[in-house]
N, C-alpha and C positions, 0 to 999 in steps of 0.2 A: 372749248367752249367760249373763252375769254381772252386766252392770249395775253400777252406782255403789256404791263401799263404803260401807257404811254403818258398822260399826264394827269395833274389834278387841279381843283380849283374847291375854295370855299366861297360860298354867297349864305351870310347867316349860321344859322345851324346845321346846313347841308354840305360836307362834301363830295365834290361831283367829281367821279371819276371814269377815265376814258380809256378804255382798251383795246388791242388790236382789231377785236371781231365783236365788241357790245362793250355796252356803258354801263354803268352803277352808280346809285347815292347811298351815301351813309349820312343820315340824320342822327346827330348827337339830342335826344331827348331829355335827357339829364344824366346829371355825371354817372349813374350808375343804371340808364336804358339807351342803349344805340339802336337803332333801325339801319337794316340791309336792304335794299332792294334792286334788283336788278329786270328791265323790261324783257320778259321771254316772250309773252305771246301782244301785249298791249301798254300804250304811254299810260293810258289811266291810271290809278292808284283810289278806287272807290272801295275802300275797306267797311264790311260789311259790320265790323265789329271796335274798332276806333273810329266812332262819328265822329266827336269831337276832340282832337288829340289834344292833349296839354301844350304851350305854348311853353316855347324851348326859351329860359334864358341863361345857360349851362355856360360858361366861361370853358372853352378848351386849345388844345393848340396844336396845327397842323405840319408835317414837317416831310421831307424827303430827306429818308435817312437812308444811304445805299440802294437805292432802288427799293424800298420800302415806304407804303402812306402810313405815317406812325398819329394816330390822334389819341392825343393826353386827355385828359378830365381829373378830376378829384380823386377821382374811386379805381380809374380804369387806363392801360395802357392797349390800345386794339392797333394791331399792325398790318395790313394788307398786300400782299404781295400778288407774284402771277395769278392768272384766272378767277380772280376775286378769292383768294386763299385768305381765309382770316384766323389770325390766332389772338385771345386776349389775354391778358396778366393782369393781374394786381398792381396797387402802388409800391410792394415789394420787390416786384420783379418775378413772381408765382405764377406759372402757367395755371390762369381759371379753365379755360377753353379753348381747343386748338383744330383745325381744320385737319383732315386725314390725308392723304397729300397721295398716297396709292393707291393703286387698283383695287373697285373693290373684287372682293372672294369668298364668296358665300359659300358656305358647306357644300360638299357633295351630296347630293341626294340620289343614294345606291334605290333600282329598283330591277327587277328579275323578268323582262322583256325582253327576249332575243332579237324583237324586232323595232327597240325602244321605242315603242308603241306603251301607253301608260292602261292600266285597265283595273288601276282604282275605282273608278267610277260605276263601272258593270254590275259592281255590287252594291252601289247606292253611297261610295263612299267619298268627301271631299278629296282633291289632291291639296297636299298641305306646301307652303311657302311659294307660290305662284302670287308672282306680282304684274300687273299692267305694265307698260314701258313707261318710265316716269320722264319725260320733258324736264322736268323742274325735279333735282335731288341735291342735297347736303349731306357731306359724310363727315364725322365729327370722331375724333382719337376717344376711345373707351379704357379709364384706366379700371383696375381688375374690383378695385372696391368702390365704387360709383354707384347709386340709388336713384333709381326713376320715380317718380310720383308725377300725379296730374292725370291727363287726359281722358278726365269726365268720368262718366258712367262702367268703362272700360269693366268685362269681366276677368277673374283672377285676380290676384293678390295684391296687396298694398305697395309695394315694389315693382316695379316691371320692366325690371332688369331682367335678360332673356329673353323677352315677349314680343310680339310684333303685332301690331294692329294696323285697322282699314279705318280709315273715315270716310264714312258712306253712310247716308242714315238711313236706317233698315226697320222694319216691320218683321219680322221670325218670331212665328207664333210656337215656336218650339219650345221646350224649357233652355232656356240659358245656357249654357256650363262654361268652361273655363278657355274652349278652344273656339268660342265666339269670338270674330275679330271685328263685326261690326255689330250695335247696338243702336237704338234711337237717336243717338248724339254727338257729335263732330266738335268735340273740342280741343282744336290741336296745339294744345297748350302741356309741354312737358319741364319738368323741374329735377334737375340734376344734384344730387349730394355728393358731395367726395370729400372725405374727411372733413373739417371744422367749415366747408365753402359749400355754397351752394347757388345756383343761376336759373333761372327758364328759359326758355326759347317758345316763342310763339311764333307760330307758320302759319301766317294769316295769307289763308290761299283755300277759295274754297272748292275745288275740284275735291275728284276723289283725291283721295291722299294717303301717305302711308308712315307709320314710324315703326321703328326697327331697333328695340333696343342692347343689340350685340346676338341676335340669336341667328342671325345668318355668318356673325365673324366677332370674335369676341374682341378683335383688335378696334371696331368702330362701331358707332352705332349711326343710326342716318335717320333724316326725314325727306321727302319727296310728293311730287303728287305728275296726275297724268298730263297735265295743260296748267295754264296758267304764267304767274309771275313766280322770281323768286324772290321772296316777300317773308323777310321775319325780324323779329323783335329779340334783343339778348338783354336780359335783366336781370342783373347781378343783388347778390345778396349779400353779404354772402350770408346774413340768415335764412331760413324759409319763408321767416314772417314778411322779410323785406320784399324777396322774390313774388310772396300774394299779392302784400301790398302796390307793388310796381306794376304787377300785370292787371291787377282791378282797378289803378289810376290810368291805364290805359284804355280798356276795355268797357270799365263803369263797375258800380258797387250796388246791391241790393237794397232797393230802398228798403226801410221801415216799414213791415205790412201795419195791417190793424192787427189788433191784440187779439179777437174773436182766431185769427187766422192760426191763433200757435195752438186753439184748443185744440180736443182731440174732434176728430173727423171718421164719417160714417157713410159710407158707400157702397153702393151694386149695382151690378147690370143683373136686373134693373128691379129699383122700387117702383112698380108699378102696375095696377093702377094709382091714382094719388091716396085711396084705400090704404093700401098698402103702406104709401111714405108714413102718411097719418099715424098709421099703428106704430110703426117704430120709434117716431118720435114719441106718443104714449108711452112707449115702453120704457124709453132712458127715463123719462120722468119718474117713472111710477119704481122704476130699480134704484132712482137715486145717483144712476152713473152720468157724472158728465159728459157733457157732448155740446160742441157749439155748431157744427156744419152736416147736413145733409145733402148729397149727391142723387142729381138725374142723369141716367144714361141715355142713350138714343132713342128710348122707347118714350120718353116722354112727348117727344116732337110730333108731329101729323106726317104721317109717312116717310119718316126721316129730314123732312126738312126743314133745311137749318132755319133760325128764326121763325118758329110756328111751336104752336103746342096742339095737342090732341083734345080736341074740345069733347070727345068722349069721355076716355077714360081721364084727363083730370079738368073735367067741368070746373068751371069759376077757377081759373089756374091764379090770379092774381089773389082771389079771396083766400086761396088756398096757402100760399106766400103769405100774405097777411095775418094769418091762424098762427100759420109754423113761427114765427116773427114774436109773436104776441107769447110765444111759450118758449122764446131765447132761442130759435135756431134759426140759422143764416141757411139759403138755399142755393147751392152753385151747379148751373146745369151746361150739359155737354156739350160743345159746337166743334162741327167738322169743317173742313175745307171743302168739301165736298159738295157741289149744290145742285141739285135736282133738274134733267136737265124735263122740263115739264111747261107747256104752254098753259098761259095763266098766268104760273107762279111770280109773284114779284119780281125775287131775289134773284131767279134765272133771267126773265125779262128785262130787268134793271141789267143786269150785268151784260148781257146778250147786246142789247143796243148801244152802250158806250164803250163798248170794245176792252170790256174788264176782265175776259176770260184769257187764259194762255192757249197758245194755237200750235198748229204744224207749221211745217216751214212758206207753206202755201196761204198761211194767214187763216185759216180756217180753225173755228174753236176746236181745241182739243178734247174728245170724250173719249171715260174710262169708266170702268162702274166701284163704287162704293157702296154703303148700306144703301139709300136710295134706288140704287140701278145705276142708271148713265145717268153720268152727270158730269159736270164742268168745273175748272178749278181755277178761281182767282190769280189775278198774277198779281200776288203783294210785293211785287219784284216795285211796282209801280205808285209812286205817293198819291196819286188819284186815287186808285184801286186801294191803298191801305186807308184813306183817309172816307171812303164809301163805308168800308165792312167797319172801321171805327164805328161810324152813326150808325150802321146796324145793332151795335150793342144797346141801344138806345130801347129797344126793343126790350130785351132783356131786364136793364134796370126799370123800367116804366112797370114791370111786372112785380117788383120788388128783387128782382134776382140779384143777392149778393158779389158773382163773381162768376168768372168762365172758366171753361177746363176745355182746352184746345187740345184735341185727340186726331189722331190719323193723320199727322199734316210732315211725314216723313218727305213727302206725300209717298201715303200705303194705295193702293189701288189691287182692286181684283180680278183684272182681267192683264194681268202683267205687269212690269214696271214700268213709267213713264218713257218713253224712246229720249235719247238724248239730246234728238235735234229740236225737241220742245220750244218754243219760243218762248224767250222773255223779255219784258220793257227795259228791267234794269236800270232804273231810272235815268234814261235818255240816253243809256250806252247797251244797245237791244245787243241780247246773248242768248244764250240756250241751255237747255234744263243739266249740261252736262256741271255748268258752272254756279248756278242756283238751285240744284237741289237741296246742297248741306245749307240752304238758308230761307228754305222754303219757310218751316218751322218757326224760324226766328222772326221774319218778317211777322208774320200771322201773330204771334203773339207782341208783337209791338204795335200792330194794330190796332189789337185788343186792349193793351194798356192804353193807347191812348184817348179810343172811345171811351173808356171809364172813366179818365183823367178827363175829358170834356163834357162828361153827360151829368157826371158825379162830382159831390164836392168829397168825397170817401179817397182812399188811396185804393188804388184799382189791385183788387185778386182776381190774378191768372195764373192757371197751371197750365202747362203745355208738356206734352209726348221729348218731340222734337226739337232741337235746336242747334246752335251752334255758339261759339262763343261771343260773349257778350251780351246773351239772351239774358244775363241773369238782372240788366238793369228793366227789364219790363213784366218778369214771370219768374213763379217758384216751379219748380221740376217734380217729376217722381220718376223712379226707373222704369216706368213702363211695367210690359204685362210679365211678370214674375210668375212664380207656381208654389204652392203650398207644400214645399221641398225643405228640409230641412238644411241642404245644399244654397239653398235660395237666402235664407236665412245666415247662413255663413258669409254669403256671397256680395249680400247687402250691406256688409259694414265698409269691406274697403272700398266697395264702390260707393257710398255717402262721404266716407274721407276723401276719395279722390277727385269727389265734384266740389268740395269743399276748396282743397287748393286751388281747384281750376274754375275760382271764382264764384260759385253759387253756395254763398251763406245758409241759403233757404233752401232746403232740400229733403226730400221723402222718399220711401218705398209706400209699395202697397202690405201694410201691415197685416201678418196672416196667412199671406200669397194671394191672388187673382186667379188661377189658375191651380184644379184638382182639388181635392178635397183636405182641408184644413182638419187636424188631428186637435184635441183638446191642449194635449202638452207643446205641442207647436206655437200652435199660440198663445199659450201661458209665456213660454219664452219669447216669443217675438213682440208681445206688447212690452216685455220689460225692455227691447232695446228701441219699441217704436217712442217711448213717453220721452227719448231725450234725442230725437229728432225734432225738429224745429216743422216739417210739416206729419203730421202725426197723424195720417189717415189709414181706415179700416177699409180694403177692399177686393168685393170678389165677383168669380165671374158666375155669370149664366149657366145656371143647374149644377152649380157645384153646391155644395151643403153652406146653411145657414151659418154665416161667420160672425154674425155681432155679438157681444159681451156673454148674453143670455144664454147662447145659443148650445151649449155643451150639459151643463154642469153647475151644483152649486160651487163647486173649488174651482171650477176655472172664470164661471162668473167674479167669484170673492178677486180673484188673482191680478183679473183686468180692471175692475173698481179701483183694487188699492193702487196700480201704475196708472193710473189716468187720474185720479183723484192725487198721484204726487207729481204729476204734470203739473193739473193745476195749481199746487202751492208753488211749482217752482216757477210760474209763467212772468215773475217780475224778472228772475236769474234771466232767462232765455231772452224776453224783452230788452234789456239791458245787455246783452252778447247781440243781440242782432242791431241794434244802437253804434255799440261798437264796430262790428261788422261794418254800418256804415259810412263809417268815418276811415277804418283801416283796410279793406276789403277781408278781415280774416274771418272764418264761417265761425258757426257757433259746434259743430261738431267737428273735433278734430284729432288728427293721429299723435299716437305721445311723443313723435319725434319734432312736430309740429312748436312744442314746448319745451321739449327736452335734446335739441339736435345734439348735447355734448354727450350724451348716452348712447353708444353704442349698441348698447340691447335692447333699445325701441324700431332700430330702422326696420324690422319687418312683422310687425306684431300685427296681426291682422283682424283679433279677438279682441281689443280692448281699445277704449277711445276715450278722450274727455269730450267733455259737454262744456263748454265755456274753458276757462283758464283755472277753473278750479275741483270740478265733478273729474273722479274717475270713474270709468264704466268698466266693469268687467263679465259681461253676458252668459248665460251658458247655452251655446249653439251645438249639441250634443247631444241627441236623444237617450235619455235613459238618464243623463249626465248627472249626481247631487253634488258633486262638490268639484272644485276647478282649482287651477296653479291659477294666481295670480302677479305680476311683475310689476312693483312699483318704482315708477324713474327714482334714480339718483338724484339729488340735490335737493329735497324736500323730505320731509315726514309727512304721513297717509294716513289720517282718520279714518277708521269703520264708520260710513254713515248709521248702519244699523246697531253697533255695538257701543262707542264711543272707544273702542283700543283703538290704539296710537302705533301705527308699525314705523321703522325707518327705512327709509327708502334704499333701490339699488339693490333688490333683496326679490324672490319667488318667497311667496306664501302660498299656504295652502288653504284655502276659503269653503267651510261646508255650503253648500246652496240647494238647499231645497227648491222642490218646484216652485215653492211660493215667492222667494229669495233670489234678487240680482246682486251680487255682490258691487258693491259703489262706494267710493272713498274719496273725502276730501280733503283736500292739500292744506296742510297746517297752516296756518296765517292769513286763510281765506275769511271773508265774512260776506253769506249768503241771503241775500233779499228774500223773503219769502211771503203768501199770501195764506190767510186760512183757505180752506177747502168750499167752491163753490159751484153748481151744476152748470153756469156758462159765464162766460166773461160778460160783465154789466147787472148780473141777477143781485149784488151787494154795491154797495157803495165801497172806493177799492181806500178806507181809511185809518184800517191797520197795516203796520209793517210789521214782518215778524224778522228779527236778524239772526241769522245762525251764526254765532263768533265762533270761528276756530281760534283761539288764541297762541300767537305767534310763541317761539323760541322764546327765553327768557332773552331780557334787552332788545329783541328784535321789535318793528313795526306792523301792523296789518293795516289795509284799508280796501274801501268799496267804493266804486262811486253807482249810485241808483237814479234811473230815470224814470219821471210818471209825466204823462199827456193824458189825451182827449183819447187815445187808442182806435184813431179814425182816421183823420183829419191829417193834413200837410200842416196845422199851425205850429205844429212845434218849430219850422222852419225858420218861423217868423218871431219865434221866443216864446211860445205859446206851451210849455212846459216846467214842470220842478226837475230839481237838480237835489242829491244828497250825498253828502261827502259822509263816511262812519270813518273813524280811524282810532284803531286802540294805539297808545304809548306808552313803554313804560314806565310807571312809578315805584321804583325803589323795589327791593327784594318779593319777589311774591305777588306783587303787583299791578295793574295796570289801568287807567282810565278812557271807557270808550268816550268819544265824541262823536254825535251823531249832529250837523248841522245844514238846512236849507241854504243851499249855495245859490240855487236862483230859482226865483217864485214868478212861476207867469203862467199857471193854471191854477185854477181853484183853489180851494182852502189847504189841501194837501193833507197828510197822514194826522190824526188827532191820538192814537194809540200808537205805543213801540211794546213790542213782545221781543225782548233779550230772552237768546238760550244759548247762552255756553256750551260748546260739546270741545271734546278731548282730552281736558285736564283732570285730574282723577277725583281730584277737591276742586273745582271750581267754586267759587264763595260769590256772587253779585250780592251788594249790599246796593240797596234803594230806599231810604224812608224804613230802614230796619229788616228789609228782605232778605231772603238767602235763596239760595237754587243750587241743587248738586246738576252736575253733568245731562244737557239734557233736558233738564226744567226750563222753564220758560216765565220769566216776570216780566208781568205790563209795568208800564208807567206814562204817564199822560204827555202829547207831546204839546204844549201850548205856546211854547217861542219856537223860532227858528232855530234854540240850539239846546240837547240835552246832554247833560254828562253824567255818568254815571262810574262806581269803582269797582273794579273788578279782582278777587282777590284770589289764589290758586296755590 
């Protein structure tokens, strides 16, 4: 494909290589990030994910070493040889990632047909292991103890070794199972962990593509695409955290959402007419179950025409939303991309007049069917169309809608999939659906984000079903149309963990399951997971049984209330984690291996996770189970959230888990900021801060940084926030000093009262004006100055 290397030259941070049959470029983005590119289809490099590449000022050296081009940075040595083969080493000369230079030899798939024909499809089965021919492919050597993570929401376990996936955004209504190789999102970012070293590969190709992590042959893994260019980034760790941070420095990081968006959200297909929506809202307040967000699915629209509402079933639409706002609810409405083909309908007429819809090869607007019937599809790859669609969000904003829910944007269609030759503008580089399919939802989310940013002073709340790498800059996501099945509860955990590793710090799933009928036990266990996911939304489908917290029995309602209230007490902790994520790219919901990479026991744990860095959650995900084994990572002691018992890390323990209890553990030496329970964000003034102080080991320190602002606007980016530093320092045998200080004052008056709760130590005594507290008890003290110091004895 490339042949022998003939020459190379360096221009700035780019090394250009000329081979006998092709050319390539290597960009040194940073000492630990290198970009490899070869034009296989076209010359331009219009990345949909890396929109603002970081400027490179990295020092590196290039030389010819016995026929190899060697690029050396302060962290890596990259050797490039014949056929654009690439081997990467660390500064100690140890191989990190090497190309596989043998011939691909996938395992043989034996069949029983004497004619050589396959009959598996005759009974309705799909043929396994078939890829479309790949015009672009890269094969890498695979070591035996390598673990793979990332790739977004793919089904299956956390560790993807031995699995094979296809990147092609797909709306499949069947119950998702482990053998699904496609779902709604395409995030072609893979993380490899081998021994103590992690690295990432981001394959920035939007065509239908494939990742095989040793399924075909245990000697190699590969990635490739049906078309497009060879275009990928190598991101060195050696820590997993550094890989995630490096990847998000390229593709963008999740902006801090509005605070209410971390509260509980209730959705159903559909809350219609408006009396039903108002009834649900009233019931939440009557039951004293916190809730911030209610959703309207497709039935609020006039004949499923986007940017309209049904004037009969939702009369005085704006007044209804105003009433809900007065009761503390935000309303989020669904918008699909399909624009009804309907003469006289303004959105259709404007799009048709201006040529804003995708077309067939002859330039005729392409028509398929979705909810409104025959519909046309905006060409979001055109900046003019994105701006037009962005301005359409003003209809929602003027009616009081707080956010937009983009659905059906794979794009889904009822009369078969869109043909590959449907035409797209592609910001001036015309192309077809084969290239744009995987980024259709990405561009739609971008347009919605920019519309809310333009027409509102609030941080945009956009949620999308389909997306591509980099969509995290514009939108939160959920895992799509799951089912009320125990297997889907189990599967949601590795899905969300890998989404977090793939850049999506703010994500969730349909708590309780979207399709099928949920059971009281399943909802009780699912809400125990959902309260730790940043997007905490219960959603259910048309004609399934009701799934609101009170829909079953008193016990189920009480369990829902308990964990929804727990979410609200943890809002400042979650908000701090998302603020950290905006700066570092790290997610809220984390696999244990992200924090405890040196513990080999955590590399394949699918049913535990960390919320932030301090809380370990070990939910029950098996029907009928009332106890479970919990692994506590080594390197820390762990405190039972419910009992204050302390356990050493590096061991499995057996924890009773009755239906109303989710095992939760706090890492020793953590300080958790919390708030009193409220029914919705903004119900009470945030003037009281609760600090759960998990005292560190003797002689060690503990600290946390806590952030507050208006919770709605981007004023914090201009200094409009308060920052608090809490630190525990040893003060002689059996004593420590807790110091809480406001280190930045840019928003309001701040907290007036602190409640300090020491947890974990068997005889912790807190002295403040003669007051004492046992573990778990809170002591209140005024926060009248910028600094408070307290003596802790234990």
